[in-house]
C-alpha positions as CSV (number, residue, x, y, z in Angstrom):
1,M,7.2,-10.3,103.3
2,P,4.0,-11.2,101.5
3,D,3.1,-7.4,101.4
4,K,6.5,-6.6,99.9
5,L,6.3,-9.2,97.2
6,S,2.8,-8.1,96.5
7,R,4.0,-4.5,95.9
8,T,6.9,-5.8,93.8
9,E,4.6,-7.9,91.5
10,R,2.2,-4.8,91.2
11,L,4.9,-2.5,90.0
12,K,6.1,-5.0,87.4
13,S,2.6,-5.3,86.2
14,E,2.1,-1.6,85.9
15,R,5.4,-1.2,84.0
16,Q,4.3,-3.9,81.3
17,Q,1.2,-2.4,80.7
18,R,2.7,1.1,80.3
19,M,4.9,-0.5,77.6
20,K,2.1,-2.1,75.8
21,Q,0.3,1.2,75.5
22,K,3.3,3.1,74.1
23,A,4.1,0.3,71.5
24,P,1.3,0.9,68.8
25,T,2.2,4.8,68.8
26,Q,5.8,4.1,68.0
27,K,5.2,1.9,65.0
28,Q,3.2,4.2,62.9
29,P,5.7,6.7,61.8
30,P,8.1,4.2,60.0
31,K,5.0,2.9,58.1
32,K,4.0,6.3,56.7
33,K,7.7,6.8,55.8
34,N,7.8,3.5,53.9
35,N,4.8,4.4,51.7
36,T,6.3,7.7,50.7
37,F,9.4,5.9,49.5
38,V,7.3,3.6,47.2
39,Y,5.4,6.4,45.7
40,R,8.6,8.2,44.9
41,R,10.1,5.1,43.2
42,L,6.9,4.7,41.1
43,F,7.0,8.2,39.9
44,W,10.6,8.1,38.8
45,L,10.1,4.8,37.1
46,L,7.1,6.2,35.2
47,L,9.1,9.2,34.2
48,L,11.9,7.0,33.0
49,I,9.6,4.8,30.9
50,I,8.1,8.1,29.3
51,F,11.4,9.4,28.4
52,T,12.8,6.1,27.1
53,V,9.6,5.7,24.8
54,G,9.8,9.1,23.6
55,G,13.5,9.0,22.9
56,Y,13.0,5.6,21.1
57,S,10.1,7.0,19.0
58,Y,12.3,10.0,18.1
59,Y,15.3,7.9,17.2
60,Q,13.2,5.6,15.0
61,F,11.5,8.7,13.3
62,K,14.9,10.2,12.3
63,E,16.2,6.9,11.3
64,G,13.3,6.5,9.0
65,Q,13.9,10.0,7.5
66,G,17.5,9.2,6.9
67,M,16.4,6.0,4.9
68,A,14.3,8.2,2.8
69,I,17.3,9.8,0.8
70,E,15.4,10.2,-2.4
71,E,13.2,12.9,-1.0
72,R,11.8,14.8,-4.0
73,E,10.3,18.2,-4.3
74,L,6.5,18.5,-4.5
75,T,4.9,20.0,-7.6
76,E,2.7,23.0,-7.5
77,E,-0.6,20.7,-8.0
78,E,0.4,18.6,-5.1
79,L,1.1,21.5,-2.9
80,L,-2.2,23.2,-3.7
81,F,-4.4,20.0,-3.2
82,T,-7.8,20.8,-1.8
83,G,-9.7,17.8,-0.5
84,A,-13.4,17.7,0.1
85,K,-14.8,18.8,3.6
86,V,-15.4,16.0,6.0
87,T,-19.1,16.0,6.9
88,N,-20.1,12.7,8.1
89,R,-18.6,9.4,9.5
90,T,-16.6,8.5,6.5
91,E,-13.3,9.9,5.1
92,N,-11.8,8.8,1.8
93,F,-8.3,8.5,0.8
94,L,-7.1,8.4,-2.8
95,L,-4.1,6.2,-3.2
96,I,-2.0,6.7,-6.5
97,G,0.5,4.2,-7.6
98,V,2.9,5.8,-10.2
99,D,5.4,4.1,-12.4
100,S,7.4,7.4,-13.0
101,R,10.8,5.9,-14.3
102,G,12.3,9.4,-13.7
103,E,9.8,11.1,-15.9
104,E,8.5,14.5,-14.8
105,Q,4.9,13.6,-15.8
106,S,3.5,10.2,-15.6
107,R,0.2,8.3,-15.8
108,S,-1.3,6.8,-12.6
109,D,-0.7,3.0,-12.7
110,S,-2.9,2.0,-9.9
111,I,-5.8,4.1,-8.5
112,M,-7.7,3.1,-5.3
113,V,-9.8,4.9,-2.9
114,I,-9.9,3.8,0.7
115,S,-13.0,4.7,2.6
116,W,-12.6,4.9,6.4
117,D,-15.8,4.2,8.3
118,K,-14.8,5.6,11.6
119,E,-17.6,4.5,13.7
120,A,-17.4,1.0,12.8
121,N,-13.5,1.2,12.3
122,K,-13.8,-0.5,8.9
123,L,-11.9,0.1,5.6
124,R,-13.5,-0.3,2.4
125,T,-11.2,-0.2,-0.6
126,I,-12.5,0.7,-4.2
127,S,-10.2,-0.2,-6.9
128,F,-10.8,1.9,-10.1
129,M,-9.7,0.3,-13.6
130,R,-7.2,2.6,-15.1
131,D,-8.9,2.1,-18.6
132,I,-12.2,3.8,-17.6
133,Y,-13.5,6.0,-20.3
134,A,-13.6,9.1,-18.0
135,D,-14.8,12.6,-18.4
136,I,-11.7,14.4,-17.3
137,P,-12.5,18.1,-16.3
138,G,-10.9,20.5,-18.8
139,H,-9.9,17.8,-21.4
140,D,-11.5,15.6,-23.8
141,Q,-12.9,12.2,-22.7
142,Q,-9.9,9.5,-22.2
143,K,-8.5,7.0,-20.0
144,L,-8.9,7.5,-16.1
145,N,-5.1,7.3,-15.6
146,A,-4.6,10.3,-17.9
147,A,-6.2,12.4,-15.2
148,Y,-3.0,12.3,-13.1
149,Y,-0.8,13.0,-16.1
150,H,-2.7,16.2,-16.9
151,G,-3.2,17.6,-13.4
152,G,-1.7,15.5,-10.7
153,A,-3.8,14.3,-7.7
154,Q,-6.2,17.1,-7.7
155,L,-7.4,16.6,-11.2
156,L,-7.7,12.8,-10.5
157,A,-9.7,13.5,-7.3
158,D,-11.9,16.0,-9.2
159,T,-12.6,13.4,-12.0
160,L,-13.7,10.8,-9.5
161,E,-15.9,13.3,-7.6
162,E,-17.5,14.7,-10.5
163,M,-17.9,11.3,-12.5
164,F,-19.0,9.1,-9.5
165,E,-19.9,11.7,-6.8
166,L,-17.3,10.4,-4.6
167,P,-15.7,13.0,-2.3
168,I,-11.9,12.8,-1.8
169,H,-10.7,14.2,1.5
170,H,-7.0,13.3,1.2
171,Y,-4.4,11.7,-1.1
172,A,-1.2,9.8,-1.0
173,M,1.0,9.1,-3.9
174,I,3.9,6.7,-4.2
175,D,6.0,5.6,-7.1
176,F,7.0,1.9,-7.4
177,V,10.6,2.1,-6.5
178,S,9.6,3.9,-3.1
179,F,6.8,1.3,-2.4
180,E,9.3,-1.5,-2.5
181,K,11.6,0.2,0.0
182,M,8.6,1.1,2.3
183,I,7.5,-2.6,2.2
184,D,11.0,-3.7,3.3
185,I,10.9,-1.2,6.3
186,I,7.2,-2.5,7.2
187,A,8.2,-6.2,6.9
188,P,11.7,-6.9,6.8
189,D,11.0,-10.5,6.6
190,G,8.5,-10.2,3.8
191,I,4.6,-10.0,3.5
192,T,2.9,-13.4,3.6
193,I,1.0,-14.1,0.2
194,D,-0.6,-17.1,-1.1
195,V,0.6,-16.9,-4.8
196,E,-2.0,-18.6,-6.9
197,K,0.2,-19.4,-10.0
198,D,3.6,-18.9,-11.2
199,M,4.3,-15.3,-12.4
200,S,7.2,-13.7,-14.4
201,E,5.9,-12.1,-17.4
202,K,6.5,-8.1,-17.4
203,I,7.1,-8.0,-13.6
204,Y,10.9,-8.2,-13.4
205,V,10.8,-11.1,-10.7
206,Q,10.0,-14.8,-10.8
207,L,7.1,-15.9,-8.4
208,Y,6.2,-19.4,-7.7
209,E,2.8,-21.0,-6.8
210,G,2.4,-21.4,-2.9
211,V,2.4,-19.4,0.1
212,H,5.6,-17.2,0.4
213,N,6.9,-14.2,2.3
214,L,7.5,-11.6,-0.5
215,N,9.9,-8.7,-0.1
216,G,9.1,-5.1,-1.6
217,Q,10.1,-6.1,-5.3
218,E,8.3,-9.3,-5.3
219,L,5.1,-7.9,-3.6
220,L,5.1,-5.1,-6.1
221,G,5.4,-7.7,-8.9
222,Y,2.6,-9.7,-7.6
223,A,0.3,-6.6,-7.5
224,R,1.2,-5.6,-11.0
225,F,0.8,-9.0,-12.7
226,R,-1.8,-9.1,-15.5
227,A,-0.4,-11.5,-18.1
228,D,-3.4,-14.0,-17.8
229,A,-7.1,-14.5,-18.8
230,E,-8.2,-12.0,-16.0
231,G,-6.1,-9.1,-17.3
232,D,-6.5,-5.9,-15.4
233,F,-9.3,-7.2,-13.5
234,G,-7.1,-9.8,-11.8
235,R,-4.5,-7.2,-11.2
236,V,-6.9,-5.1,-9.2
237,R,-8.0,-8.2,-7.3
238,R,-4.4,-8.8,-6.3
239,Q,-4.0,-5.3,-5.3
240,Q,-6.7,-5.6,-2.8
241,Q,-5.3,-8.9,-1.6
242,V,-2.0,-7.0,-0.9
243,V,-3.9,-4.1,1.0
244,T,-5.4,-6.8,3.3
245,A,-2.0,-8.4,3.9
246,L,-0.5,-5.1,4.7
247,K,-3.4,-4.3,7.1
248,E,-2.4,-7.4,9.0
249,Q,1.2,-6.6,9.1
250,L,0.6,-3.1,10.1
251,L,-1.3,-4.2,13.1
252,S,1.4,-6.8,14.2
253,T,3.4,-6.1,17.3
254,T,6.5,-6.1,15.4
255,T,5.2,-3.3,13.0
256,L,3.8,-1.3,15.8
257,M,7.4,-0.8,17.3
258,Q,8.7,0.4,14.1
259,A,5.8,2.9,13.5
260,P,7.9,6.0,14.1
261,K,10.5,4.8,11.5
262,L,7.7,4.1,9.0
263,I,6.3,7.6,9.5
264,G,9.6,9.0,9.3
265,A,10.3,7.3,5.9
266,M,6.9,8.4,4.6
267,Q,8.1,11.9,4.6
268,G,10.5,11.1,1.7
269,Y,8.8,8.3,0.0
270,V,5.1,9.4,0.0
271,S,3.6,12.6,-1.3
272,T,0.4,13.5,0.7
273,D,-1.7,16.6,1.9
274,L,-1.4,15.3,5.4
275,Q,0.9,16.8,7.9
276,T,3.2,14.4,9.9
277,S,1.1,15.1,13.0
278,E,-2.0,14.1,11.0
279,Q,-0.4,10.9,9.7
280,I,0.5,9.9,13.4
281,G,-3.1,10.8,14.6
282,Y,-4.6,8.6,11.7
283,L,-2.3,5.8,12.6
284,V,-3.2,5.8,16.3
285,K,-6.8,5.8,15.7
286,L,-6.7,2.9,13.4
287,I,-4.7,0.8,15.8
288,T,-6.5,1.8,18.9
289,E,-10.3,1.7,18.1
290,G,-10.9,-2.1,18.0
291,S,-10.5,-4.7,15.3
292,L,-10.0,-3.3,11.8
293,D,-12.0,-5.0,8.9
294,V,-11.2,-4.6,5.4
295,E,-13.9,-5.1,2.4
296,G,-13.1,-4.4,-1.4
297,M,-14.9,-3.7,-4.7
298,T,-13.7,-3.1,-8.3
299,V,-15.2,-0.4,-10.5
300,P,-16.5,-0.9,-12.9
301,V,-18.9,-3.5,-11.4
302,E,-19.8,-6.6,-13.4
303,G,-22.2,-6.1,-16.2
304,S,-21.8,-2.4,-16.0
305,Y,-19.4,-1.7,-18.9
306,V,-18.6,-2.4,-22.6
307,D,-15.3,-2.5,-24.3
308,Y,-15.0,0.4,-26.9
309,R,-12.1,1.3,-29.1
310,D,-11.3,5.1,-29.2
311,P,-9.5,6.1,-32.4
312,T,-7.0,8.2,-30.2
313,Y,-6.7,6.3,-26.9
314,G,-7.2,2.7,-28.1
315,L,-9.2,0.1,-26.2
316,V,-11.3,1.6,-23.2
317,L,-14.0,0.5,-20.7
318,D,-17.2,2.5,-21.5
319,V,-19.0,2.2,-18.1
320,N,-22.5,3.0,-17.1
321,V,-21.8,5.9,-14.7
322,D,-25.3,5.7,-13.0
323,T,-24.9,2.0,-12.0
324,N,-21.4,2.4,-10.8
325,T,-22.2,5.6,-8.7
326,R,-25.0,3.8,-7.1
327,K,-22.9,0.8,-6.1
328,I,-20.2,3.0,-4.8
329,K,-22.6,4.7,-2.4
330,E,-24.1,1.5,-1.2
331,F,-20.8,0.0,-0.7
332,I,-19.4,2.9,1.7
333,G,-22.8,3.6,3.2
334,A,-23.0,7.2,1.6
335,S,-26.7,6.4,0.8
336,E,-27.6,6.3,4.5
């Protein structure tokens, strides 16, 4: 009996050992199958996200295009714009604000050059007083804002380059009605501005002192106000303040979600030499390449001009061209 029991126990022990040896090999296949399932789910989830974002962007872009119902035909001068060749780290954009009031030809009401330092990701804004006594190529000496009237964006760019040695690579022109509509797209709740005083004269809106969220019409009125002791100099200062506020708004999460709609609306509201793909590319670079600083200056600089009354064009600013040219180059780093 003891021998029989011993044999039974031995067989039982051997059977348990065989089961232990088989167990690890039987658990491997299910684990491999489970990993494949996870990878497939991640792939389809990523694909869904790409299609969703792409579809949303396209819908927003078309919606923006639909909002710009007042699309206008470009003039011959605008179609033939030739900007300077980009040869260094800075790229200069001429921004022109026009109060057309339905006229085929109009003078530029605001003139600003935004110089983008791509290495430092910094914007330097140069506001040019519209009453600068300018040498306009092909015309007699008159106010700077007459250059746009005589030859559109091209002649204005040529005037700035010849007078101040400032190359213009691209331009964008917007009339004031379109500006109001664009602001309401960018910021439906308004742009936050610290209004330094009550304002109403010749701006068609009533603004009150204090911090307010201004809609498109109110923001335009703030940027155009000049019925005080500062005159046009205060006006260009406020324009630079508006540019800084718009930069903050454009980099906000809310506006980034509406970027495709904004670019779509620009096709009807803004005249520019940039193609749609280029507009998108510049916007992406500005947003993704770190913090974006903004600095500003006004031309003419302090102490570099005198008031002069032209018998035909009235009161103008007779500027020291050499001084202002040097200051512009120092400001944008062109003298490096």
